[in-house]
N, C-alpha and C positions, 0 to 999 in steps of 0.2 A: 504494500499499499504506499503510495507517494502522494503527499499533499492532500490527504484525506479522501481519495477516491476509492470507494469500495467496489472492487471489480465484480463481485458477485451481485451486489445490489443493482449496479447499472447494466449488468448483463454483457460484459465485455467478452467478445470472441475475436480470435485472429487465425489467419491461415497464411501460409508461406508460398512464395514463387522464388525458388533458389536457382539462379543462373550460374553455370559453371562451365568455364572454357575447357575444351577437350585438348589433350596433348596429341595432336595429329601433325603430320609433316605438311599437309596442304590444307587450304581452305575448304569450305563445304561444297561449293558449286563451281570452283575453278581450281587451277593447279598453281596458283600463287602460293608462296610460303606462308604458313601460319605462324604467328608469334614473332615476326620480324618487325619491330617497332622502329620508326624513324621520326626525327624532329625537323627534317627539312623536306622541301617538296620541289618537284620539277615542273609542275603546272597546276593550273586551277580550272575548275568547272563551275559555271553559274547556272543555277536551277531555280525555277518557280514551281510550286506544287499546286495541284487541284484535285479535288475529291472525285472518285468514280462511284458509280452505282453498284450495289451488291447484286447477287443473283436474283433477289426478290424485288429489285428496283428501288432500294432504299439507300439513302446516304447515312453513313455512320456519323453520330453527333460529334465525335472528336475530330474526324476529318473536316467537318464544317467549321468547327471552332478554329482549327489550324488555318484553314483557308481565309478566315477573317483577319488574320494577323498580317497578311500580304508581305511575308517574309521573302528577302532576297537571300538565297542559300548558296554559300560558297564552299567548294570542296577542294582540299589540298591534296595533290596526288604525288606519290613518289613511285617511279617506275620499278622499284625494287620489290614492292609489295602489292601493287594493284595492276589490273588489266582491264580490257574493255568490258569484261563482265560486270565488274563493280559499277561501272558507269551506265549500265543498261544498254550498251551498244552491241552486246553479244549475248545470245541465249545461254542459259546455264549449262554447264557440263553435267554429266551424270553425277549423282550425288556421291559423296566421298564415303566409300564402304568402311574405311577405317573408323570414321566417325559413328557410323551406324553400329559397328561391333562394340565400340566403347559405350554407346548409349544402352545397348542391350545388356551389357555386363552390369551397368548401374541398376537397370530395372530388375535384373535377376537378384542383385544383392538386397533389393527392397521387396522381394517376394511378389513380383508383378506378373501379370499376364502379358505376354509379348504379342503385339499385333503381327498377324501372319502376312499382311500386305501393306506396306507403308506407302501412303499417299502424301505428296507434297501439297501444301496449301499456301495461299498468300494472305498475309496479315497487314492491313494498311497502316502506315506510319507517315503522316504528312508533317511531322515536326522537323523534317530534313535529316534526320539521323541515318537514313538509308536513301541513297540517290534514286532508287527505283520508285520510291514511294510505298513500298511494301516489303515485308520480311518473309522469306521462304522458311516454312516450318513443317514439321511432321511429327505426329504422335507415334511413339515407339512402344510404350507399355501402359497398362492401366490396372486399377484395382490392386494396389500394393499396400504395404504398411511398414512402419518402423517400430521396434520396441521402444517404448518411451514412458519412463516413470511408472512402471507397473502396468501399463496399458498399451494399446496399439494406436499409433498415430497414423491415420489414413493418408496414403499417397494416391491421389485421384488419377494422375497420369504424369508421364514424363515425355517431353518433346525434345527433338533436336532441331536446332535453328541456327541461322547465321547471325553473328554478332553485328552490332551497329558501329557507326563512326564514333570518334572521340571529339567532344565539343572543345573548341579552342576559344571562341568568343561569341557572346550573344549580346548585342547592343542595338537598341532600337529595332529597325526593320531588317537588320542584317545578322545572320548567324553563320559562323565559320566552323567547319568540320575537318578533322584530319582522318584519313581513310585507311590508316595502317592496320587497324584491327577489324575493319569491315569485312564481313564474310567468314571470319573464323568461326569454326563450329563450337557450339555451346549447348549444354542440356538445360532445360527448364523443368525443375521438379516442383509439382504443385501438391500441397497437402490440403487436407480438409480443414474447415474452420473449427478446430477443436482445441485451440490453445486458449487458456482462460486468464492467464496473467502475463504481464510483460516479461517476467522472469522465465516463464514457460517458452515464450517466443524466442528469447535468447538461447535457451538450452536446445530447442528444436533446430535452430539454425546451425548450432555447433554440431549437432548429431548429423544433420544433412551433409555438413561439410566433411565430417569424419567419414561418412559413408562413401562420398565421392572420392576423397583421398585414398580410401582403402582399395579402390579398384586399380590404383596406379596409372590411371588413364587420363588424369586431368592436370591442368596447369596450376601453378601456384604463383604467389606474388600479388602485388597491388593490382587490383582490377580484374584478377582472374576469376573471382567469385563475387557475385553481387546478389543482394536479396531485395525483393519486393514484399512488403508485409501488408496484408489486407486486414483491416480493423473495422469493427462496428460495435455499437452498443444496442441495447433493447430500445426499439422505436427509431434507431438511426438507420444509416445506409452504409454499404461497403465502400470504404475509402482505401485506396492504395498508396502506401508510402513507398515511393520509388527510390531504388538505388541505395539501400542501407549498406554501407561498405563493410561494417564489422558488427559481429553478433552483440557485443556489449553496447553498442549505440542503440539497439532495439528497445531497451528497457525504458528509457526516457521518451523515445519517439512514440512507442505504443501507449504509454501512459498518458502523454500530452494529447495524443489523438483521441483517446477515450474521453479525456476531460473536455476536449474541444467539442466533441459531439454531444456529450452530456449538457454543456453550456448552450450549444445551439438549439437543443430542444427546449431549454428554458427561455431562450430568446423567442422561439416560436410561440410559446404560451404568452409572452408579453405582446407580441404583434397581434395575436388573436384577441387579447384583452382590450387592445386599442381599436379593434374593428378591422384590422388588416389580416383577414383570415384566408385569402386566396391570392395567387399571383396577380390576378386582374385588379386587386384592391391597391396595388402599388402604383402611385401616380408620380411621374417624374417629368420635369421640364428643364431643359438647359437654357442658359442665358449667356450671351457674350458680354463679359464685364471687363474686357481689355482696357477700355478707356478709364475705368475706375482705378486700375493699377498703373496707369501711365507714369505716375511720379512717385510710386511706392517703392521704398528701398528694401526689397526682398530679393535675395540673389537668385533663387530659382525662378521667380516670376520674371525678373529683369532679363535673365538669359533667354527665357522662352520668347519674350517680346522682341528682343534684339535679334533673334534668329528668324524673325518673321512669323512667329507663332501667335496663338491666341490664349486668353484665359477665359474659361467658362465656369460659371457657377451652376451646379445642378441641384435644383430644388427637389427634395423628396418629402411628400406630405406625410405627416403623422409619425415621424420617426425621431423626434427630438430626443437626444440623449442616448440613443441606441448605438451610435458609432463608438461609444465608450463602454459598451457591454463586454464583459470579459469572455474570452474564448480559451486560448492556452495561457499558461502562466506568463505574466508580463506582456500580454498581447490582448488586443480588443478587436471588435468586429470591423473597425476601420482597416485593420490589416488584412481581413478577408476581401475587402474592396480593393486594397492596394494590390494584392496578388492577382486578381482578375485583370485590373487595368494594366499592370506591368506586362502580363503575358499576352493579352489579346489586343489591347490598344497600342502596345509597345511604347508606352510612356513610362521610362524606367529611371528618370532622374528623381532622387529623393527630394521631398517625402511622397512623391507620386500623387497623393490627394490629401487634403486637409478638410476637417470638418469646420463648419462655420462656428460651432461652439468651441473649438479649440484652435483658433488661429494663432500663429506664432506672433511674438512681440515685434512691433516696428513702430516708427513714428506716426502719430495720428491714427493709431489702430482703431480707437472707438469710433471715429467719424467714418472711416472706410467701411467698418462692419455695418454701421447703420445704413450707409448707402447701398451696400450689397443686399441687406435684408429688404430694403425698400425696393430695389430693382427686381429681385426675384419674387417679391410679394410673399415672403415667408411669414406664416403665423407662428404663434407661440408653440404649437405642437409639431412645427415643421423644422427641417434642418437643410442645409445646403452644403455641397462638397465642391471645392475648387479643383479643377484640372487644368493643366497648362501644356502647351506644345502645339504641333500642327493642328490645324482646324479639324481636319477629318478624323485625326486620332482622338481629339477631344470629344467629338460626337460619338465616336465608338465607345469611349470611356463612359459617357453619359448613359449609353445603353447598357453597358456592363454593370454600372451602379444599379439600374433598374432591375436587371436580371438577378443580381446577387441578392437584393432585398426580396425579390419575388421568390427565389429559392428559400429564403429564410422563413417565409410563411408556411412552407411545406416541412421544413426541418433541416435535415442534413443532405446536401447535394452529393451525388456520386461523383467523386473527383479522384484524380491521381495527384498526389501531392509530393512535393520535393523535400527531401530530408535536409535540414540545415544544421549548422553547428549549434551545440547546446541542447539538442533534442527537440527542436521545433520543426514545423513543416510550413510550407507555403503552397499556394495553388500552382499546378503545373499544367493540367489539362482536364477537360471533361473525361470521366471514366469511359473507355471504349466499350462498345457493345458487340454483339455477335454479327452485326451487319458489316464489320470490317473484314470478315473472313470469306475467302472464296477459293475454289480449286486453282492450282497452278497447272495450266495446260501445256506448259513447256517441259514438264518433268514427268517421265514414266514412273509408274509404281515399282517398288522394290519388293520382291517376294522373299519372305523369310521362312526358311525351311526348318523342320524339326531337327535335322542334322546340325545345322548351323547353331541353333540355340543350345543343343547338347554339347557341342564342342566348346562353346564359350562357357557354359556352366561348368564343364569339367576343369577348366583352367582358371576358374574364379578364385580369387584370393579370400582369406577369412574376413568376415565382417567385423566392424569395430566392436560390437558387443560381444562377439565370440572372443576376440583378442583381449578385451578388458577383463572378461571373466577369467581367462586363463592367466593373465598376468597378475590378477588379484590373488590367485592361488600361490603365486611366487612372492606375495606380499609387496608388490609394486604399487606405490600410490596411484590413484586413478589419474591425478593430474599429469604424472610422468607418462602413464600409458597413453593418454590423449595426445600429449606432445609428440611421442614416438609415431603415433599413427598419422598425426597431422603433418609432420615433417618428413615422413617416409622412412623413419628409423625402425619401424616395426618389422619391415622385411629383413633388415640387417640383424635385429635382435633374434628373430626366429631362426635365421640361418646360423648365427653364432652359437646359440644354445643347442641346436640340433647337431651341429658338426664338431663342437669342441667340448660339450658336456659341462660348460661353465654354469655356475649357479645363475638362475634367471634374474634374481634380484640384483646380484652383483653386475651382471651385464646391462640390465635396464638402467641402473643408476649411472654407470659410465657412459652409456649411449644416450640417455635422456636428460642427464643433469650435467655431468661434466662437459660433455660436448657443447651444451648450451653456453656454459661459461667460456669455453675456448672460442666459440663463434663471436661472442660479445667482445672478446679480446682481439678480434680481427684474424683469428686463425682459420684458414679455409678448410675446415674439416669436411665440408661437402665433397671434397676431392677423394675421400676415402671410400671405396666401395666395399661390397660384401667380402671379397677375397682379402682385402687389407685387414679388415676387422677380424676375420677368422684367423689369419695368421697371428695377429696380435694377441687374441685370446688363447690361441693355442700355446703360445709362448708363456702366458700367464698360468694356464692349467698344468703346464709341464714343470712349473716351479722355477722358471728362468726369468721371470719378471714379476716383481712385487706389485701389489694392486695400486699402491700409492704412486707408482711410476707409469701406469697405463696412459694417463692423459698427457704426461710429458712426452712419451714416445709417440703417441698419436699425433701430437702437435708438430713434432719434427718430421714425421712421415708426410703429413699434409702440406707443411710449409716448403720442404726441401725435396719432396718426391723420393724419399729414402725407403729402403726396405726395413722390415722390422729389425733385423739384426744390426744394420748400419745405424738406424735411428737410436737403438738401445745403447750402442757404443758412443754415439755423439752426445748423448745426455749423461754418459757416465754410468749407465745402469748395467752392471755386471755382478750377478750374485756371487759372493765369496763362500769358500767352505766355512762350515760353522766354527771350526777351531780358530780361523783367522779373525772373523768378525767378533767372536766372543772376547778375544784378547783386547780388542779396542774398547770394549765396554768395561773391562776391569778397572779402568782408571776414572770412571764416572763417579762424581761426588755429589753430595747434596748442597754444595756451595751455592748461595743464591736463593735457596728455598726459604720462603718467609712463613711457612706454616707453623703452628704450635708444636711443641715437642710431643704432645699427646695426640697429634693429628693421626687420621686413619692411614692404614697401610695402602689402601686404594689410592688415596691422594698422592702419597709419596711415589707410588708406582707410576702414576700418570706423569708426575714431574720428570722422573728419570726416563720414562719411555719417550717423552717429547724431546729431550736432549739426545737420546740414542738415535731416534729416527732422523733428526737433523744431521747427525754425524754419519749415519749409515745409509742414507737415502740411496736406493738402488742396489745396495750391497747385501741386504738381508730382508727376508719376509717379516712384516710388522708383527704378525702373530707369534712367530718364533722368538722374536726379540722380547716381546712382552712376557712370555712364558719363562725365558731365561732370567730376566730381571726379577720376576716374582720369586723364582727359586733363590736367587742371590740375597734378596731382602730377607727371606725366611732364614737363610743360613746365618746372616750376620745379626739377625734379631732387630733390625732397624731398617 
């Protein structure tokens, strides 16, 4: 519970759409390299988008909304990672079968029914993120589940689809995209709306990520995995929080979206109490008030007028004070208006819009506000909102103010919302509907045979829950187990334990905790593969390498490319015969020990053992040193 929101009481439910890039050599529908990112470009393409009719002759609401923005879309192209397919100048190649196999393996790990004939569909995207205006996508599996907190989390379906462009800049009526990741294959895993708290959402994201990583078929790193979180409360509507980059961020985002919807339902009650019960009851009128602001010293107004723009005051009847109605923490309903205006009218200079009741301070403010209220004929129950910029954009903004208040009379609008820093969201677009999907007649279906599925199932790696249970029997902390699975260390751990017979806990700690510290210190431990670690642990189990020297030897192997033997010699690790290292301990004294004379033997032993291992590092096993010192202390009685 955060800031007093009782999730059970408000009926909070969430579901996930987890997008994961696949580790393939080529893109999904062409033979350009996948995963080759660039920061330079050889050319540019300019596009404008327009919506198309669905099979039933309907326009998707999101497509119509994007069309209203009148965006100029610029694509930055590098010949190293794009071809004419990405620019929609060449039909698609046959779908990448390596990506299909990887998607099937993910479905099998989540206990799904595999589609026996895969059909490619088109999903409209008019925000410019895909130059064709649509994304090619195909469902691979359905009706699966994940073990989750003692129950089953439904996985409704998994699709494989092509990734979109990376946004470079979005300002006014121009948006710029880089096309290097465009067309890379990724899976979309969709869960049922069965998550009841923000913490469950976080944990489910982590589980989906661990499951994908367990296949060994996915990319890692920034941007390789992205989550969309669907949230609703009782009486509200599904809203999609787009592009949650990390699982931990979901907690505040989901909480704040639940709070926002709860507050919007309260706002609806207030609108109904005022007699504004239907969208038609919202009456709005825009007025050109540029002349009133001709001599006003407000920076954002002055810049709009100097660039040839206008200032409009948009009167909304009966909504006095509602611009200040709270929604998310530290935000109010006027932020809902600002989001719509920024995206659709493309008026993005702060503050985007201001309420007549909360005008910023400036010279002669009282007189100007009085003139404005008189010009727009605002009554005591009315409010007006200033918008500024090109005249056409101001008129679009006025209509968006009307539409957003109209939506408020109904409750919670179906929206896709952008995740912001601090756990807040803002409007991104109208939530897409089924009308944006239609078959792709350029791509033939792919038949998936039973033999193909059986072959992939036979080579499937262990699931994360199987590994966590097995590692738990070795007393490995769950955090370490998850780290090993997430970072690819689980495959190494399994091979090391199976081939060397080393204790599982010892190997897990060295691979999952010590290597983490080495990596933070800049040691490239990722260079060490299975064979290197097997050789290192072989040397340990044979008694030729003390445990405390494992990470030292691994560091030299990774940094200098040395063999186990050469790295051991380089760090001075060479076990000596017992007779030799024991003589070096005969001269150890208690000098410098600050304990009381009556102190325990265990404390004295730890003191001497610390000195001994500093002196003998790499020359003697720690366990044998401790046993020898214990015997010596008993012999001398001190």
